[in-house]
Structures are given as C-alpha cells and as structure tokens.
C-alpha positions as CSV (number, residue, x, y, z in Angstrom):
1,M,39.0,22.6,40.4
2,R,35.9,23.9,41.5
3,R,35.7,26.7,39.5
4,L,36.8,24.5,36.1
5,A,33.7,22.7,36.9
6,L,31.9,25.4,37.2
7,F,32.7,27.3,33.9
8,A,32.2,23.5,32.2
9,R,28.6,23.5,33.7
10,S,28.0,27.0,32.7
11,I,29.9,26.8,28.8
12,L,28.2,23.1,28.0
13,P,24.7,24.4,26.4
14,Y,26.7,27.2,24.2
15,L,29.2,23.9,22.8
16,F,26.1,22.1,22.1
17,V,24.0,24.5,20.6
18,A,27.3,25.4,18.3
19,L,28.2,21.8,17.3
20,L,24.6,20.8,16.6
21,P,24.8,21.6,13.3
22,L,27.5,19.2,13.0
23,I,25.4,16.3,14.7
24,G,22.8,17.1,12.4
25,S,24.7,16.2,9.3
26,C,26.3,12.8,10.8
27,G,25.2,10.1,8.1
28,Q,24.9,12.2,4.8
29,E,27.5,14.1,2.9
30,S,26.1,17.2,1.6
31,L,24.1,16.8,-1.7
32,S,23.7,18.6,-4.9
33,P,20.9,20.1,-5.3
34,E,19.8,18.0,-7.8
35,A,20.3,15.3,-5.6
36,E,18.5,16.7,-2.6
37,G,15.4,18.0,-5.4
38,F,15.0,14.3,-6.0
39,R,15.5,13.0,-2.2
40,Q,12.9,15.6,-1.3
41,N,10.5,14.8,-4.2
42,T,10.9,11.2,-3.3
43,V,10.1,11.8,0.8
44,N,7.2,13.8,-0.3
45,L,6.0,11.2,-2.8
46,L,6.4,8.5,-0.5
47,N,5.0,10.0,2.8
48,N,1.9,11.3,0.4
49,L,1.2,7.4,-1.0
50,V,1.7,5.5,2.5
51,E,-1.3,7.8,3.6
52,Q,-3.2,7.2,1.2
53,V,-3.0,2.9,0.6
54,K,-3.1,2.8,4.4
55,P,-6.5,2.4,4.6
56,Y,-6.3,-0.9,1.7
57,M,-3.4,-2.4,3.0
58,A,-4.6,-4.4,6.0
59,E,-7.1,-6.4,3.8
60,E,-4.7,-6.3,0.8
61,Q,-7.1,-4.0,-1.8
62,D,-5.1,-4.4,-5.1
63,K,-7.9,-2.8,-6.6
64,Q,-8.0,0.3,-4.4
65,I,-4.0,0.2,-4.2
66,G,-3.6,0.4,-8.0
67,E,-6.3,3.5,-8.0
68,V,-4.2,5.5,-5.7
69,F,-1.4,4.6,-7.8
70,E,-2.7,5.5,-10.9
71,K,-3.5,8.7,-10.0
72,A,-0.5,9.5,-8.7
73,F,0.5,9.5,-12.6
74,E,-2.0,11.0,-14.0
75,Q,-1.8,14.6,-11.4
76,P,1.9,15.4,-13.0
77,D,0.9,13.8,-16.4
78,Q,-1.7,16.9,-16.5
79,E,1.2,19.3,-16.2
80,D,3.1,17.8,-18.8
81,K,5.4,16.6,-16.3
82,P,5.0,13.0,-16.4
83,L,6.1,10.6,-13.5
84,R,8.6,8.8,-14.6
85,I,9.4,6.2,-11.9
86,G,7.7,2.7,-10.6
87,L,5.7,2.3,-7.7
88,V,5.2,-1.5,-5.7
89,A,3.4,-2.1,-2.8
90,F,4.6,-5.3,-0.9
91,N,2.1,-6.7,1.6
92,A,3.5,-7.4,4.8
93,K,5.3,-11.1,3.9
94,G,6.8,-9.3,1.0
95,H,4.7,-10.2,-1.5
96,V,4.0,-8.0,-4.6
97,L,0.4,-6.5,-4.4
98,V,0.1,-4.1,-6.7
99,G,2.6,-2.4,-8.8
100,R,2.5,0.3,-11.5
101,Y,5.3,1.7,-14.3
102,P,5.1,3.7,-17.4
103,K,5.5,1.5,-20.2
104,P,9.2,2.1,-21.4
105,K,7.6,2.5,-25.4
106,K,4.7,3.8,-24.6
107,P,5.0,6.1,-21.2
108,E,1.7,7.6,-21.2
109,Q,0.3,4.0,-20.8
110,L,0.9,2.1,-17.4
111,A,2.3,-1.7,-16.9
112,A,1.9,-4.1,-13.7
113,P,4.6,-6.3,-12.6
114,S,4.2,-10.0,-12.1
115,L,2.4,-10.0,-8.9
116,N,2.9,-13.4,-6.1
117,Y,7.1,-12.6,-6.0
118,N,8.3,-12.3,-3.1
119,Y,10.9,-9.8,-2.1
120,A,11.3,-10.8,1.4
121,N,14.5,-12.1,1.3
122,Y,15.8,-9.1,-0.8
123,K,17.8,-7.0,2.5
124,G,16.0,-3.8,1.8
125,I,12.6,-4.4,1.8
126,S,13.0,-6.8,4.2
127,K,14.7,-4.1,6.7
128,V,11.2,-2.3,5.5
129,I,9.0,-5.3,6.0
130,N,10.5,-6.7,9.3
131,D,12.3,-3.8,11.3
132,G,9.9,-1.3,9.8
133,Q,12.4,1.0,8.7
134,T,12.4,3.5,5.5
135,S,15.0,1.7,3.5
136,H,16.4,2.5,-0.3
137,L,18.6,0.1,-2.6
138,V,19.8,-0.1,-5.8
139,L,18.9,-3.6,-7.5
140,Y,21.3,-4.5,-10.4
141,S,20.6,-5.8,-14.0
142,M,22.7,-7.0,-17.0
143,N,21.7,-3.9,-18.5
144,F,20.8,-1.3,-16.0
145,K,20.3,-0.1,-12.2
146,I,17.4,0.3,-10.1
147,F,17.3,2.7,-7.7
148,V,14.5,1.8,-5.1
149,V,13.3,3.5,-1.8
150,C,11.2,2.0,0.4
151,K,8.6,3.0,2.9
152,P,6.7,1.1,5.8
153,V,3.0,1.3,6.1
154,K,2.2,0.7,9.6
155,D,-0.7,0.7,11.7
156,G,0.1,2.3,15.1
157,K,3.6,-0.2,15.6
158,K,2.1,-3.3,13.5
159,I,3.9,-3.2,9.7
160,L,1.0,-3.8,6.9
161,G,3.7,-3.8,4.0
162,A,5.9,-1.3,2.1
163,V,5.3,1.5,-0.5
164,C,8.3,1.2,-3.1
165,M,9.6,3.8,-5.4
166,G,11.9,2.4,-8.3
167,C,14.0,4.7,-11.0
168,S,15.9,3.4,-13.7
169,P,16.6,4.4,-17.0
170,L,14.4,1.9,-18.6
171,I,11.6,3.4,-16.8
172,S,12.7,7.6,-16.9
173,G,13.8,6.8,-20.6
174,S,16.9,9.1,-19.5
175,E,20.1,9.3,-17.4
176,M,19.3,9.0,-13.3
177,P,19.1,12.1,-11.6
178,V,21.4,11.4,-9.3
179,S,24.7,9.3,-9.3
180,E,24.8,5.7,-7.5
181,K,26.8,7.3,-4.8
182,E,24.6,10.0,-4.1
183,F,21.9,7.9,-4.0
184,K,23.8,5.6,-1.6
185,D,24.6,8.6,0.6
186,M,20.9,9.3,1.0
187,R,18.5,9.6,4.1
188,F,15.2,9.1,3.1
189,D,13.7,9.1,6.5
C-alpha cells in the first residue's frame, strides 16, 4: 500500500503537466481561424482603448474620450482597412458617455449615439460595471444582431466605467465575421 502511495505521488506532477492543455481549453471550444482572429483583434483593441481612456474616465471627460475613439478610427482608415465597428464608453453607473460608429451610408464619417441612455440593466453591461469582468453579449433588433464586447476601466479595484465594441451588419456593411454560436462560445478576457 505504501509503494502505491509513493508511486501515485511521484506520477502526479507528470499527470498534471500532461492534462494541462486540456484544462486550459475548458470553457472555450476550438475556434475557426477567422473567429480566433476576430477574438484576438477585439481583445487587443479593447485593451488598447481601455489604457488610453483610463486617465479621462474618473472625471468623465467625454471630449477626450471621444478624441481617443476618433483616433482609433483614423489609423485603420489610413491603411485602407476602415474600422467597421461601434465604440461606446459607459460611466460606472451604466450611462453612455461617448460613442462613435461609422455612418451607414457614409462610413468615412463618424456618428455618435444618443447620450444619457442608461444600460445598467443590461445583463452584460451590469456584469462589467458591477463585477468588473469583461463581458460579451448579443443585442437583438428587429432586423439585425449586434455582437458587443465590454471591458471594464479600472483604477486599482475601483471600476470607473467600461469601453464596449459593437459589431453588426448595419455598421460593418457586410456579414458578421463570426457566427452567433462562435461569438457566444468565445472568451475575451
């Protein structure tokens, strides 16, 4: 019996290392290359934007946050790869501070959503502003779906608000880059 216990203890670290790839993939099915590209680009964009808007979120400096968003659209446009998404910043109470998205008929121009609308009751938004967790959700309209990914903006443990990216055929002018099932299966943290 003692030999069995010693054997089990000696093999346990090797077993753990062998199973580690399986443990790491739990919660997210294997993604298509297009879906993985979409996921990675979204994570990179949101991480970058969160860092850029953080200095302005505590004071809700919407003008400066708007300028950060506008610059995010300028670079890809100069490379003839226009950014076909919507961006929104929420304060810690779920109110829209700033938003930018391409105009459907003139994608080279940016539009702004209605301000002062409160999204705090939307499950995905409340998860971000109340729990400080990255969240993603699908918003449904009569004619289309919007895939939304939100990342909290924090100062230490204090949640200052959130930055969200939305993608829909109305904004992008084309089909969604991923299926709804793939989107729901993704992890953006």
